[in-house]
TORGUVO-352362 format. One record per residue (C-alpha): residue number from 1; chain; x, y, z. Coordinates in Angstrom, 1 decimal. Example, Ala and Ser with C-alpha at 12.3 -4.5 7.8 and 13.67 -1.06 7.14 Angstrom:
{1,'A',{12.3,-4.5,7.8}}
{2,'A',{13.7,-1.1,7.1}}
***
This chain:
{1,'A',{125.1,79.4,126.7}}
{2,'A',{122.6,81.8,127.3}}
{3,'A',{118.8,81.3,128.3}}
{4,'A',{116.0,83.5,128.9}}
{5,'A',{113.5,83.0,131.7}}
{6,'A',{110.0,84.7,131.2}}
{7,'A',{107.9,86.1,128.2}}
{8,'A',{109.3,85.2,125.0}}
{9,'A',{107.3,86.8,121.7}}
{10,'A',{106.8,85.7,118.3}}
{11,'A',{105.6,89.1,117.1}}
{12,'A',{104.7,89.8,113.4}}
{13,'A',{103.4,92.8,111.4}}
{14,'A',{101.6,93.4,108.4}}
{15,'A',{101.3,96.2,105.7}}
{16,'A',{97.7,97.0,103.7}}
{17,'A',{96.8,98.3,101.1}}
{18,'A',{93.0,99.6,101.0}}
{19,'A',{91.0,101.0,98.8}}
{20,'A',{88.1,103.6,99.9}}
{21,'A',{85.8,105.7,97.8}}
{22,'A',{87.2,109.0,97.0}}
{23,'A',{84.0,110.8,98.2}}
{24,'A',{84.2,109.2,101.5}}
{25,'A',{84.8,112.0,104.5}}
{26,'A',{87.5,111.5,106.5}}
{27,'A',{85.9,111.2,109.7}}
{28,'A',{85.7,108.9,112.2}}
{29,'A',{82.0,108.0,111.8}}
{30,'A',{82.4,107.9,108.0}}
{31,'A',{85.2,105.4,108.2}}
{32,'A',{83.6,103.1,111.3}}
{33,'A',{80.4,102.8,109.2}}
{34,'A',{82.5,102.0,105.7}}
{35,'A',{84.2,99.2,107.6}}
{36,'A',{81.9,98.1,110.4}}
{37,'A',{78.3,99.3,109.7}}
{38,'A',{76.4,101.5,111.6}}
{39,'A',{76.9,100.7,115.6}}
{40,'A',{79.7,99.8,117.5}}
{41,'A',{80.8,96.7,117.6}}
{42,'A',{83.4,94.5,119.4}}
{43,'A',{85.9,93.3,117.0}}
{44,'A',{88.2,90.4,118.3}}
{45,'A',{91.3,88.6,117.5}}
{46,'A',{92.5,85.6,119.4}}
{47,'A',{90.1,86.4,122.1}}
{48,'A',{90.9,89.8,122.6}}
{49,'A',{88.4,92.6,121.5}}
{50,'A',{88.2,96.2,121.1}}
{51,'A',{85.7,98.7,120.1}}
{52,'A',{84.8,99.3,116.7}}
{53,'A',{84.8,103.3,117.0}}
{54,'A',{88.1,103.0,118.7}}
{55,'A',{89.5,101.3,115.7}}
{56,'A',{87.8,103.6,113.1}}
{57,'A',{89.5,106.4,115.1}}
{58,'A',{93.0,104.8,114.6}}
{59,'A',{92.4,104.2,110.9}}
{60,'A',{90.9,107.6,110.2}}
{61,'A',{93.9,109.3,112.1}}
{62,'A',{96.3,107.2,109.8}}
{63,'A',{94.5,108.0,106.4}}
{64,'A',{94.9,111.9,107.4}}
{65,'A',{98.5,111.4,107.9}}
{66,'A',{99.1,110.5,104.1}}
{67,'A',{98.3,111.3,100.8}}
{68,'A',{96.2,109.1,98.8}}
{69,'A',{97.5,106.9,95.8}}
{70,'A',{101.2,107.8,97.0}}
{71,'A',{103.5,105.7,94.6}}
{72,'A',{106.1,105.5,97.5}}
{73,'A',{104.0,104.3,100.3}}
{74,'A',{102.3,101.5,98.2}}
{75,'A',{105.7,100.2,97.0}}
{76,'A',{107.3,100.4,100.6}}
{77,'A',{103.8,98.5,101.7}}
{78,'A',{104.5,95.6,99.2}}
{79,'A',{107.8,95.0,101.0}}
{80,'A',{106.9,91.4,102.4}}
{81,'A',{104.6,88.1,101.4}}
{82,'A',{101.6,88.9,100.1}}
{83,'A',{98.7,86.8,100.6}}
{84,'A',{96.7,85.0,98.1}}
{85,'A',{98.5,86.8,95.2}}
{86,'A',{99.9,84.4,92.0}}
{87,'A',{103.2,84.9,91.0}}
{88,'A',{104.4,86.5,94.0}}
{89,'A',{108.1,84.7,94.5}}
{90,'A',{107.6,82.3,97.2}}
{91,'A',{111.4,81.5,97.7}}
{92,'A',{114.5,83.2,97.7}}
{93,'A',{116.6,80.1,96.6}}
{94,'A',{117.6,80.2,93.2}}
{95,'A',{120.1,78.5,91.6}}
{96,'A',{123.3,79.8,92.1}}
{97,'A',{125.4,80.6,88.8}}
{98,'A',{127.8,77.6,88.2}}
{99,'A',{126.6,76.0,91.3}}
{100,'A',{125.3,72.5,91.4}}
{101,'A',{123.2,73.0,94.9}}
{102,'A',{120.3,75.5,95.6}}
{103,'A',{121.6,78.3,97.1}}
{104,'A',{120.5,82.0,98.1}}
{105,'A',{121.3,84.0,95.1}}
{106,'A',{120.0,87.4,96.5}}
{107,'A',{120.2,89.2,93.4}}
{108,'A',{117.9,86.8,91.5}}
{109,'A',{115.5,87.2,94.3}}
{110,'A',{115.6,90.7,94.3}}
{111,'A',{115.1,91.2,90.5}}
{112,'A',{112.0,88.6,90.7}}
{113,'A',{110.6,90.9,93.6}}
{114,'A',{110.9,94.1,91.9}}
{115,'A',{109.5,92.5,88.7}}
{116,'A',{106.6,91.6,90.7}}
{117,'A',{106.2,94.8,92.5}}
{118,'A',{106.1,96.6,89.4}}
{119,'A',{103.6,94.7,87.7}}
{120,'A',{101.4,94.5,90.8}}
{121,'A',{101.3,98.1,91.2}}
{122,'A',{100.8,98.8,87.8}}
{123,'A',{97.9,96.7,88.0}}
{124,'A',{96.2,98.6,90.8}}
{125,'A',{96.6,101.9,89.2}}
{126,'A',{95.5,100.6,85.9}}
{127,'A',{92.4,99.2,88.0}}
{128,'A',{92.1,102.7,89.9}}
{129,'A',{92.1,104.8,87.0}}
{130,'A',{89.1,105.1,86.1}}
{131,'A',{87.3,103.9,89.5}}
{132,'A',{86.2,106.1,92.0}}
{133,'A',{88.6,105.1,95.0}}
{134,'A',{91.6,106.0,96.9}}
{135,'A',{94.2,103.7,97.5}}
{136,'A',{95.8,104.1,101.5}}
{137,'A',{98.3,102.0,103.2}}
{138,'A',{98.6,101.0,106.7}}
{139,'A',{100.9,99.2,108.9}}
{140,'A',{99.9,97.1,112.4}}
{141,'A',{101.7,94.5,114.3}}
{142,'A',{101.5,92.7,117.6}}
{143,'A',{104.7,93.5,118.6}}
{144,'A',{103.4,97.4,119.0}}
{145,'A',{101.1,95.7,121.9}}
{146,'A',{97.6,93.9,122.1}}
{147,'A',{95.5,96.4,120.4}}
{148,'A',{97.6,96.8,117.4}}
{149,'A',{97.6,93.0,117.2}}
{150,'A',{93.9,93.3,116.9}}
{151,'A',{94.4,95.6,114.2}}
{152,'A',{96.6,93.1,112.1}}
{153,'A',{94.5,90.1,112.6}}
{154,'A',{90.9,90.8,113.1}}
{155,'A',{90.3,91.2,109.6}}
{156,'A',{89.6,95.2,109.8}}
{157,'A',{89.5,95.9,106.2}}
{158,'A',{87.4,93.1,104.9}}
{159,'A',{84.1,95.4,104.1}}
{160,'A',{86.7,97.5,101.8}}
{161,'A',{86.3,96.7,97.9}}
{162,'A',{89.8,96.0,97.7}}
{163,'A',{92.4,95.6,100.1}}
{164,'A',{95.5,93.5,100.1}}
{165,'A',{97.6,92.0,103.2}}
{166,'A',{101.3,92.0,103.0}}
{167,'A',{103.1,89.9,105.9}}
{168,'A',{106.1,91.0,107.4}}
{169,'A',{106.9,88.3,110.0}}
***
């Protein structure tokens, strides 16, 4: 039997789909003021804190690396458990055809996920068809270090008009 001595991590990561106004300049200052208001703040998660200006700079850099409303990025971001969304399949257990007990039926689960993703993306597109917002995706996790754990867990997008968090852990 193998045993491990020392630090053992239970890491996590999350994806986010976030709406930003179309007319918002993609600058560190504009992103900062939109997410955190005017003036530098300390943003904390689990006792660790980081500068709101540093966080806004990271978010801005991530936004500049992508095209808004990219269907492929939006679909990829949905791969995980979406908090608070009704209708998302909560279990990967479906009755196996002809089986008496509950077993994993990955085909049925996959179909349910794809159906949900298509419906969810369609509702996002419909909502933002006439709205003056762009959707961006982000992926942060504490497996990339303390700073990215703050980005994942400190609710940095709470001021946005819409954001969806998708757990990957």
